[in-house]
Residue frames as qw, qx, qy, qz and C-alpha x, y, z in Angstrom:
[[0.415, -0.196, 0.811, 0.363, 16.52, 25.86, 34.58],
 [0.449, 0.395, -0.242, -0.764, 15.35, 26.17, 30.96],
 [0.358, 0.115, -0.875, -0.306, 15.13, 22.42, 30.21],
 [0.641, -0.103, 0.407, -0.643, 11.99, 20.50, 31.07],
 [0.237, -0.004, 0.967, 0.092, 10.88, 16.87, 30.83],
 [0.600, 0.246, -0.097, -0.755, 8.17, 16.19, 28.25],
 [0.561, 0.074, 0.824, -0.040, 6.28, 13.04, 27.30],
 [0.380, 0.351, -0.467, -0.717, 5.71, 12.27, 23.62],
 [0.623, 0.151, 0.720, -0.266, 3.04, 9.82, 22.44],
 [0.223, 0.068, 0.797, 0.558, 2.37, 8.08, 19.12],
 [0.391, 0.297, 0.048, -0.870, -0.29, 9.74, 16.98],
 [0.527, 0.196, -0.625, -0.541, -1.12, 6.72, 14.78],
 [0.114, 0.046, -0.973, 0.196, -1.60, 3.88, 17.28],
 [0.343, 0.274, 0.606, -0.663, -5.07, 4.84, 18.56],
 [0.561, 0.393, -0.247, -0.685, -6.43, 5.00, 15.01],
 [0.548, 0.246, -0.773, -0.206, -5.40, 1.37, 14.50],
 [0.824, -0.425, -0.149, -0.344, -6.70, 0.20, 17.88],
 [0.778, 0.074, -0.446, 0.436, -3.27, -0.51, 19.37],
 [0.508, -0.769, -0.194, 0.337, -1.79, 0.83, 22.63],
 [0.309, 0.920, -0.138, 0.200, 0.22, 4.05, 22.12],
 [0.777, -0.036, -0.237, 0.582, 3.97, 4.06, 22.68],
 [0.187, -0.977, -0.033, -0.094, 5.34, 6.82, 24.89],
 [0.700, 0.188, -0.234, 0.648, 8.81, 8.29, 25.34],
 [0.341, -0.902, -0.132, 0.228, 10.18, 10.80, 27.85],
 [0.630, 0.332, 0.050, 0.700, 12.65, 13.40, 26.60],
 [0.261, -0.652, -0.220, 0.677, 13.76, 16.95, 27.38],
 [0.387, 0.677, 0.331, 0.531, 13.42, 20.22, 25.53],
 [0.279, -0.120, -0.185, 0.935, 14.61, 23.77, 26.01],
 [0.075, 0.738, 0.664, -0.098, 11.41, 25.66, 26.79],
 [0.070, -0.742, 0.014, 0.666, 12.97, 29.08, 26.14],
 [0.015, -0.382, 0.620, 0.685, 14.06, 28.27, 22.59],
 [0.205, -0.146, -0.865, -0.435, 11.33, 25.81, 21.60],
 [0.344, 0.032, 0.406, -0.846, 7.95, 27.16, 22.62],
 [0.738, 0.100, -0.289, -0.602, 5.75, 25.00, 20.35],
 [0.888, -0.212, 0.349, -0.210, 4.92, 21.34, 21.04],
 [0.181, -0.511, 0.799, 0.261, 7.64, 18.82, 20.32],
 [0.888, 0.325, 0.139, -0.293, 7.10, 16.42, 17.40],
 [0.011, 0.607, -0.764, -0.219, 9.53, 13.75, 16.23],
 [0.841, 0.166, -0.434, -0.277, 9.71, 10.33, 14.55],
 [0.319, -0.455, 0.780, -0.287, 10.23, 7.45, 16.99],
 [0.343, 0.060, -0.911, -0.220, 9.83, 3.67, 16.84],
 [0.695, -0.196, 0.217, -0.656, 6.48, 2.20, 17.93],
 [0.077, -0.259, 0.963, -0.013, 7.01, -1.42, 19.00],
 [0.535, 0.302, 0.674, -0.409, 3.29, -2.25, 18.85],
 [0.643, 0.685, 0.055, -0.340, 3.03, -1.24, 15.18],
 [0.835, -0.052, 0.383, 0.391, 6.55, -2.36, 14.26],
 [0.506, 0.554, 0.233, 0.618, 7.53, 0.84, 12.44],
 [0.258, -0.155, -0.190, 0.934, 8.60, 4.46, 12.95],
 [0.029, -0.767, -0.595, -0.236, 5.70, 6.85, 13.53],
 [0.059, 0.577, -0.089, 0.810, 5.19, 10.49, 14.45],
 [0.478, -0.493, -0.618, 0.383, 5.15, 11.14, 18.19],
 [0.020, -0.690, -0.092, -0.718, 3.75, 14.42, 19.55],
 [0.116, 0.139, -0.614, 0.768, 4.09, 16.03, 22.96],
 [0.445, -0.598, -0.611, -0.265, 1.22, 15.46, 25.37],
 [0.238, -0.705, 0.222, -0.630, 0.38, 17.42, 28.50]]
């Protein structure tokens, strides 16, 4: 199966001393080989931030 579950975490929250927000999503690992990066809402900061895939 080419789709896999990935966890994405906020990149800005740790700089500000807040807990990071995390989301679970899927990606097609055959077509998208680089790490996933998207804008999602961080409820601790109260705004949309960049979330990057973590291992």
